[in-house]
PyMOL CGO cylinders between C-alpha atoms (Angstrom):
from pymol import cmd
from pymol.cgo import CYLINDER

trace = [
    CYLINDER, 169.32, 193.13, 254.01, 169.91, 192.26, 257.73, 0.3, 1, 1, 1, 1, 1, 1,
    CYLINDER, 169.91, 192.26, 257.73, 173.24, 192.13, 258.74, 0.3, 1, 1, 1, 1, 1, 1,
    CYLINDER, 173.24, 192.13, 258.74, 174.39, 190.49, 262.30, 0.3, 1, 1, 1, 1, 1, 1,
    CYLINDER, 174.39, 190.49, 262.30, 177.81, 191.64, 263.66, 0.3, 1, 1, 1, 1, 1, 1,
    CYLINDER, 177.81, 191.64, 263.66, 179.56, 190.09, 266.51, 0.3, 1, 1, 1, 1, 1, 1,
    CYLINDER, 179.56, 190.09, 266.51, 181.77, 192.31, 268.37, 0.3, 1, 1, 1, 1, 1, 1,
    CYLINDER, 181.77, 192.31, 268.37, 181.41, 195.55, 269.44, 0.3, 1, 1, 1, 1, 1, 1,
    CYLINDER, 181.41, 195.55, 269.44, 184.85, 197.17, 269.48, 0.3, 1, 1, 1, 1, 1, 1,
    CYLINDER, 184.85, 197.17, 269.48, 186.23, 199.49, 267.01, 0.3, 1, 1, 1, 1, 1, 1,
    CYLINDER, 186.23, 199.49, 267.01, 185.85, 197.44, 263.59, 0.3, 1, 1, 1, 1, 1, 1,
    CYLINDER, 185.85, 197.44, 263.59, 182.30, 196.22, 264.74, 0.3, 1, 1, 1, 1, 1, 1,
    CYLINDER, 182.30, 196.22, 264.74, 181.15, 199.68, 265.57, 0.3, 1, 1, 1, 1, 1, 1,
    CYLINDER, 181.15, 199.68, 265.57, 182.35, 201.05, 262.26, 0.3, 1, 1, 1, 1, 1, 1,
    CYLINDER, 182.35, 201.05, 262.26, 180.80, 198.29, 260.20, 0.3, 1, 1, 1, 1, 1, 1,
    CYLINDER, 180.80, 198.29, 260.20, 177.49, 198.78, 262.22, 0.3, 1, 1, 1, 1, 1, 1,
    CYLINDER, 177.49, 198.78, 262.22, 177.30, 202.43, 261.34, 0.3, 1, 1, 1, 1, 1, 1,
    CYLINDER, 177.30, 202.43, 261.34, 178.18, 201.77, 257.94, 0.3, 1, 1, 1, 1, 1, 1,
    CYLINDER, 178.18, 201.77, 257.94, 175.68, 199.21, 257.11, 0.3, 1, 1, 1, 1, 1, 1,
    CYLINDER, 175.68, 199.21, 257.11, 172.99, 201.05, 258.71, 0.3, 1, 1, 1, 1, 1, 1,
    CYLINDER, 172.99, 201.05, 258.71, 173.87, 204.29, 256.70, 0.3, 1, 1, 1, 1, 1, 1,
    CYLINDER, 173.87, 204.29, 256.70, 173.43, 202.47, 253.50, 0.3, 1, 1, 1, 1, 1, 1,
    CYLINDER, 173.43, 202.47, 253.50, 169.85, 201.46, 254.91, 0.3, 1, 1, 1, 1, 1, 1,
    CYLINDER, 169.85, 201.46, 254.91, 170.29, 197.84, 256.01, 0.3, 1, 1, 1, 1, 1, 1,
    CYLINDER, 170.29, 197.84, 256.01, 169.01, 196.37, 259.15, 0.3, 1, 1, 1, 1, 1, 1,
    CYLINDER, 169.01, 196.37, 259.15, 171.83, 195.68, 261.94, 0.3, 1, 1, 1, 1, 1, 1,
    CYLINDER, 171.83, 195.68, 261.94, 172.10, 193.75, 265.00, 0.3, 1, 1, 1, 1, 1, 1,
    CYLINDER, 172.10, 193.75, 265.00, 175.23, 193.88, 267.13, 0.3, 1, 1, 1, 1, 1, 1,
    CYLINDER, 175.23, 193.88, 267.13, 176.21, 191.18, 269.54, 0.3, 1, 1, 1, 1, 1, 1,
    CYLINDER, 176.21, 191.18, 269.54, 178.84, 191.75, 272.43, 0.3, 1, 1, 1, 1, 1, 1,
    CYLINDER, 178.84, 191.75, 272.43, 179.52, 189.92, 275.72, 0.3, 1, 1, 1, 1, 1, 1,
    CYLINDER, 179.52, 189.92, 275.72, 179.82, 193.28, 277.57, 0.3, 1, 1, 1, 1, 1, 1,
    CYLINDER, 179.82, 193.28, 277.57, 177.06, 195.72, 277.32, 0.3, 1, 1, 1, 1, 1, 1,
    CYLINDER, 177.06, 195.72, 277.32, 179.09, 198.69, 277.82, 0.3, 1, 1, 1, 1, 1, 1,
    CYLINDER, 179.09, 198.69, 277.82, 180.82, 198.15, 274.70, 0.3, 1, 1, 1, 1, 1, 1,
    CYLINDER, 180.82, 198.15, 274.70, 177.65, 199.41, 272.54, 0.3, 1, 1, 1, 1, 1, 1,
    CYLINDER, 177.65, 199.41, 272.54, 178.85, 203.06, 273.62, 0.3, 1, 1, 1, 1, 1, 1,
    CYLINDER, 178.85, 203.06, 273.62, 181.08, 202.88, 270.55, 0.3, 1, 1, 1, 1, 1, 1,
    CYLINDER, 181.08, 202.88, 270.55, 178.25, 202.49, 268.05, 0.3, 1, 1, 1, 1, 1, 1,
    CYLINDER, 178.25, 202.49, 268.05, 177.11, 205.90, 266.52, 0.3, 1, 1, 1, 1, 1, 1,
    CYLINDER, 177.11, 205.90, 266.52, 174.90, 207.93, 268.84, 0.3, 1, 1, 1, 1, 1, 1,
    CYLINDER, 174.90, 207.93, 268.84, 171.99, 207.73, 266.32, 0.3, 1, 1, 1, 1, 1, 1,
    CYLINDER, 171.99, 207.73, 266.32, 172.34, 203.81, 265.71, 0.3, 1, 1, 1, 1, 1, 1,
    CYLINDER, 172.34, 203.81, 265.71, 168.87, 202.28, 265.64, 0.3, 1, 1, 1, 1, 1, 1,
    CYLINDER, 168.87, 202.28, 265.64, 169.93, 198.68, 265.11, 0.3, 1, 1, 1, 1, 1, 1,
    CYLINDER, 169.93, 198.68, 265.11, 169.35, 195.94, 267.76, 0.3, 1, 1, 1, 1, 1, 1,
    CYLINDER, 169.35, 195.94, 267.76, 171.94, 195.57, 270.75, 0.3, 1, 1, 1, 1, 1, 1,
    CYLINDER, 171.94, 195.57, 270.75, 172.28, 192.27, 271.94, 0.3, 1, 1, 1, 1, 1, 1,
    CYLINDER, 172.28, 192.27, 271.94, 174.32, 191.48, 275.13, 0.3, 1, 1, 1, 1, 1, 1,
    CYLINDER, 174.32, 191.48, 275.13, 175.41, 187.90, 274.96, 0.3, 1, 1, 1, 1, 1, 1,
    CYLINDER, 175.41, 187.90, 274.96, 178.01, 185.15, 273.77, 0.3, 1, 1, 1, 1, 1, 1,
    CYLINDER, 178.01, 185.15, 273.77, 178.06, 185.47, 269.91, 0.3, 1, 1, 1, 1, 1, 1,
    CYLINDER, 178.06, 185.47, 269.91, 178.16, 181.66, 269.02, 0.3, 1, 1, 1, 1, 1, 1,
    CYLINDER, 178.16, 181.66, 269.02, 175.09, 180.89, 271.43, 0.3, 1, 1, 1, 1, 1, 1,
    CYLINDER, 175.09, 180.89, 271.43, 172.19, 179.79, 269.47, 0.3, 1, 1, 1, 1, 1, 1,
    CYLINDER, 172.19, 179.79, 269.47, 169.50, 181.63, 271.37, 0.3, 1, 1, 1, 1, 1, 1,
    CYLINDER, 169.50, 181.63, 271.37, 171.58, 185.02, 271.15, 0.3, 1, 1, 1, 1, 1, 1,
    CYLINDER, 171.58, 185.02, 271.15, 171.92, 184.58, 267.38, 0.3, 1, 1, 1, 1, 1, 1,
    CYLINDER, 171.92, 184.58, 267.38, 168.29, 183.86, 267.12, 0.3, 1, 1, 1, 1, 1, 1,
    CYLINDER, 168.29, 183.86, 267.12, 167.42, 186.99, 268.94, 0.3, 1, 1, 1, 1, 1, 1,
    CYLINDER, 167.42, 186.99, 268.94, 169.76, 188.89, 266.58, 0.3, 1, 1, 1, 1, 1, 1,
    CYLINDER, 169.76, 188.89, 266.58, 167.83, 187.54, 263.61, 0.3, 1, 1, 1, 1, 1, 1,
    CYLINDER, 167.83, 187.54, 263.61, 170.41, 185.65, 262.26, 0.3, 1, 1, 1, 1, 1, 1,
    CYLINDER, 170.41, 185.65, 262.26, 167.62, 183.19, 260.37, 0.3, 1, 1, 1, 1, 1, 1,
    CYLINDER, 167.62, 183.19, 260.37, 166.90, 186.05, 258.13, 0.3, 1, 1, 1, 1, 1, 1,
    CYLINDER, 166.90, 186.05, 258.13, 170.50, 187.51, 257.92, 0.3, 1, 1, 1, 1, 1, 1,
    CYLINDER, 170.50, 187.51, 257.92, 172.17, 188.25, 254.77, 0.3, 1, 1, 1, 1, 1, 1,
    CYLINDER, 172.17, 188.25, 254.77, 175.48, 188.39, 256.12, 0.3, 1, 1, 1, 1, 1, 1,
    CYLINDER, 175.48, 188.39, 256.12, 177.43, 187.60, 259.46, 0.3, 1, 1, 1, 1, 1, 1,
    CYLINDER, 177.43, 187.60, 259.46, 180.67, 189.19, 260.73, 0.3, 1, 1, 1, 1, 1, 1,
    CYLINDER, 180.67, 189.19, 260.73, 182.54, 187.87, 263.53, 0.3, 1, 1, 1, 1, 1, 1,
    CYLINDER, 182.54, 187.87, 263.53, 184.93, 190.57, 264.51, 0.3, 1, 1, 1, 1, 1, 1,
    CYLINDER, 184.93, 190.57, 264.51, 185.52, 190.26, 268.10, 0.3, 1, 1, 1, 1, 1, 1,
    CYLINDER, 185.52, 190.26, 268.10, 188.87, 190.08, 269.82, 0.3, 1, 1, 1, 1, 1, 1,
    CYLINDER, 188.87, 190.08, 269.82, 188.95, 186.37, 270.29, 0.3, 1, 1, 1, 1, 1, 1,
    CYLINDER, 188.95, 186.37, 270.29, 189.90, 184.24, 267.04, 0.3, 1, 1, 1, 1, 1, 1,
    CYLINDER, 189.90, 184.24, 267.04, 188.42, 181.07, 268.85, 0.3, 1, 1, 1, 1, 1, 1,
    CYLINDER, 188.42, 181.07, 268.85, 185.13, 182.75, 269.49, 0.3, 1, 1, 1, 1, 1, 1,
    CYLINDER, 185.13, 182.75, 269.49, 185.08, 184.32, 265.87, 0.3, 1, 1, 1, 1, 1, 1,
    CYLINDER, 185.08, 184.32, 265.87, 185.74, 181.12, 263.99, 0.3, 1, 1, 1, 1, 1, 1,
    CYLINDER, 185.74, 181.12, 263.99, 183.23, 179.20, 266.14, 0.3, 1, 1, 1, 1, 1, 1,
    CYLINDER, 183.23, 179.20, 266.14, 180.63, 181.85, 265.57, 0.3, 1, 1, 1, 1, 1, 1,
    CYLINDER, 180.63, 181.85, 265.57, 181.28, 181.96, 261.67, 0.3, 1, 1, 1, 1, 1, 1,
    CYLINDER, 181.28, 181.96, 261.67, 180.96, 178.08, 261.61, 0.3, 1, 1, 1, 1, 1, 1,
    CYLINDER, 180.96, 178.08, 261.61, 177.83, 177.86, 263.62, 0.3, 1, 1, 1, 1, 1, 1,
    CYLINDER, 177.83, 177.86, 263.62, 175.91, 180.66, 261.51, 0.3, 1, 1, 1, 1, 1, 1,
    CYLINDER, 175.91, 180.66, 261.51, 176.97, 179.17, 258.34, 0.3, 1, 1, 1, 1, 1, 1,
    CYLINDER, 176.97, 179.17, 258.34, 176.28, 175.50, 259.00, 0.3, 1, 1, 1, 1, 1, 1,
    CYLINDER, 176.28, 175.50, 259.00, 173.30, 175.89, 261.50, 0.3, 1, 1, 1, 1, 1, 1,
    CYLINDER, 173.30, 175.89, 261.50, 171.56, 178.70, 259.88, 0.3, 1, 1, 1, 1, 1, 1,
    CYLINDER, 171.56, 178.70, 259.88, 172.79, 178.67, 256.31, 0.3, 1, 1, 1, 1, 1, 1,
    CYLINDER, 172.79, 178.67, 256.31, 174.13, 182.12, 256.19, 0.3, 1, 1, 1, 1, 1, 1,
    CYLINDER, 174.13, 182.12, 256.19, 176.57, 182.19, 253.18, 0.3, 1, 1, 1, 1, 1, 1,
    CYLINDER, 176.57, 182.19, 253.18, 177.98, 185.66, 253.45, 0.3, 1, 1, 1, 1, 1, 1,
    CYLINDER, 177.98, 185.66, 253.45, 180.31, 185.06, 256.52, 0.3, 1, 1, 1, 1, 1, 1,
    CYLINDER, 180.31, 185.06, 256.52, 183.51, 186.65, 257.29, 0.3, 1, 1, 1, 1, 1, 1,
    CYLINDER, 183.51, 186.65, 257.29, 185.75, 186.01, 260.60, 0.3, 1, 1, 1, 1, 1, 1,
    CYLINDER, 185.75, 186.01, 260.60, 188.44, 188.26, 262.06, 0.3, 1, 1, 1, 1, 1, 1,
    CYLINDER, 188.44, 188.26, 262.06, 191.53, 186.29, 262.57, 0.3, 1, 1, 1, 1, 1, 1,
    CYLINDER, 191.53, 186.29, 262.57, 194.92, 187.38, 264.10, 0.3, 1, 1, 1, 1, 1, 1,
    CYLINDER, 194.92, 187.38, 264.10, 196.96, 184.64, 263.64, 0.3, 1, 1, 1, 1, 1, 1,
    CYLINDER, 196.96, 184.64, 263.64, 197.84, 183.69, 259.91, 0.3, 1, 1, 1, 1, 1, 1,
    CYLINDER, 197.84, 183.69, 259.91, 198.23, 179.93, 260.46, 0.3, 1, 1, 1, 1, 1, 1,
    CYLINDER, 198.23, 179.93, 260.46, 194.81, 179.58, 261.63, 0.3, 1, 1, 1, 1, 1, 1,
    CYLINDER, 194.81, 179.58, 261.63, 193.47, 181.75, 258.94, 0.3, 1, 1, 1, 1, 1, 1,
    CYLINDER, 193.47, 181.75, 258.94, 194.76, 179.32, 256.27, 0.3, 1, 1, 1, 1, 1, 1,
    CYLINDER, 194.76, 179.32, 256.27, 192.79, 176.47, 257.78, 0.3, 1, 1, 1, 1, 1, 1,
    CYLINDER, 192.79, 176.47, 257.78, 189.70, 178.48, 258.04, 0.3, 1, 1, 1, 1, 1, 1,
    CYLINDER, 189.70, 178.48, 258.04, 190.02, 179.47, 254.38, 0.3, 1, 1, 1, 1, 1, 1,
    CYLINDER, 190.02, 179.47, 254.38, 190.27, 175.75, 253.68, 0.3, 1, 1, 1, 1, 1, 1,
    CYLINDER, 190.27, 175.75, 253.68, 186.88, 175.26, 255.51, 0.3, 1, 1, 1, 1, 1, 1,
    CYLINDER, 186.88, 175.26, 255.51, 185.49, 178.10, 253.20, 0.3, 1, 1, 1, 1, 1, 1,
    CYLINDER, 185.49, 178.10, 253.20, 185.39, 180.64, 255.64, 0.3, 1, 1, 1, 1, 1, 1,
    CYLINDER, 185.39, 180.64, 255.64, 186.74, 183.81, 254.50, 0.3, 1, 1, 1, 1, 1, 1,
    CYLINDER, 186.74, 183.81, 254.50, 188.98, 185.98, 257.09, 0.3, 1, 1, 1, 1, 1, 1,
    CYLINDER, 188.98, 185.98, 257.09, 190.37, 189.31, 257.64, 0.3, 1, 1, 1, 1, 1, 1,
    CYLINDER, 190.37, 189.31, 257.64, 192.94, 190.24, 259.66, 0.3, 1, 1, 1, 1, 1, 1,
    CYLINDER, 192.94, 190.24, 259.66, 193.42, 193.34, 261.97, 0.3, 1, 1, 1, 1, 1, 1,
    CYLINDER, 193.42, 193.34, 261.97, 197.03, 193.89, 260.62, 0.3, 1, 1, 1, 1, 1, 1,
    CYLINDER, 197.03, 193.89, 260.62, 197.78, 192.88, 257.03, 0.3, 1, 1, 1, 1, 1, 1,
    CYLINDER, 197.78, 192.88, 257.03, 199.81, 190.08, 257.06, 0.3, 1, 1, 1, 1, 1, 1,
    CYLINDER, 199.81, 190.08, 257.06, 201.90, 190.60, 254.06, 0.3, 1, 1, 1, 1, 1, 1,
    CYLINDER, 201.90, 190.60, 254.06, 202.77, 194.14, 255.54, 0.3, 1, 1, 1, 1, 1, 1,
    CYLINDER, 202.77, 194.14, 255.54, 204.10, 192.46, 258.88, 0.3, 1, 1, 1, 1, 1, 1,
    CYLINDER, 204.10, 192.46, 258.88, 206.05, 190.01, 256.93, 0.3, 1, 1, 1, 1, 1, 1,
    CYLINDER, 206.05, 190.01, 256.93, 207.47, 192.59, 254.63, 0.3, 1, 1, 1, 1, 1, 1,
    CYLINDER, 207.47, 192.59, 254.63, 208.52, 194.69, 258.06, 0.3, 1, 1, 1, 1, 1, 1,
    CYLINDER, 208.52, 194.69, 258.06, 210.35, 191.49, 259.06, 0.3, 1, 1, 1, 1, 1, 1,
    CYLINDER, 210.35, 191.49, 259.06, 212.32, 191.17, 255.94, 0.3, 1, 1, 1, 1, 1, 1,
    CYLINDER, 212.32, 191.17, 255.94, 213.01, 194.97, 255.65, 0.3, 1, 1, 1, 1, 1, 1,
    CYLINDER, 213.01, 194.97, 255.65, 216.46, 194.80, 257.34, 0.3, 1, 1, 1, 1, 1, 1,
    CYLINDER, 216.46, 194.80, 257.34, 217.55, 192.15, 255.04, 0.3, 1, 1, 1, 1, 1, 1,
    CYLINDER, 217.55, 192.15, 255.04, 216.67, 194.17, 252.09, 0.3, 1, 1, 1, 1, 1, 1,
    CYLINDER, 216.67, 194.17, 252.09, 218.20, 196.93, 253.39, 0.3, 1, 1, 1, 1, 1, 1,
    CYLINDER, 218.20, 196.93, 253.39, 221.50, 195.05, 253.87, 0.3, 1, 1, 1, 1, 1, 1,
    CYLINDER, 221.50, 195.05, 253.87, 221.33, 193.78, 250.30, 0.3, 1, 1, 1, 1, 1, 1,
    CYLINDER, 221.33, 193.78, 250.30, 221.50, 197.46, 249.38, 0.3, 1, 1, 1, 1, 1, 1,
    CYLINDER, 221.50, 197.46, 249.38, 224.64, 198.36, 251.58, 0.3, 1, 1, 1, 1, 1, 1,
    CYLINDER, 224.64, 198.36, 251.58, 222.51, 200.01, 254.35, 0.3, 1, 1, 1, 1, 1, 1,
    CYLINDER, 222.51, 200.01, 254.35, 223.73, 199.11, 257.85, 0.3, 1, 1, 1, 1, 1, 1,
    CYLINDER, 223.73, 199.11, 257.85, 221.93, 199.53, 261.18, 0.3, 1, 1, 1, 1, 1, 1,
]
cmd.load_cgo(trace, "trace")
């Protein structure tokens, strides 16, 4: 299977290494060429410097034959735009976008685009609720 990943930060580089180690062909897109230094030393996949929602860049990454696309750059807007372009223009069904804002994530979920969070939102919400729980149990700050 061919996998296209947009964003070569820690998450993108780790995904690329894992997919390639399982025998998949992988193309990684990033705006900054220096970002590819995060890839494993033995990475054999494509490294494409470009904008991840640009159609020429996507075609050069092999999106037309992709089984899956992961938009995991640091920008919510770029991730969702790329995910929608890949799904709607190229018909890739297995698409996921990294979204930091939980409000936006709900909107994208309704559009049929699964999202992942850099920090699980439920844990974040629990951390804000913790002091109230402590007070109910008699603990004071």
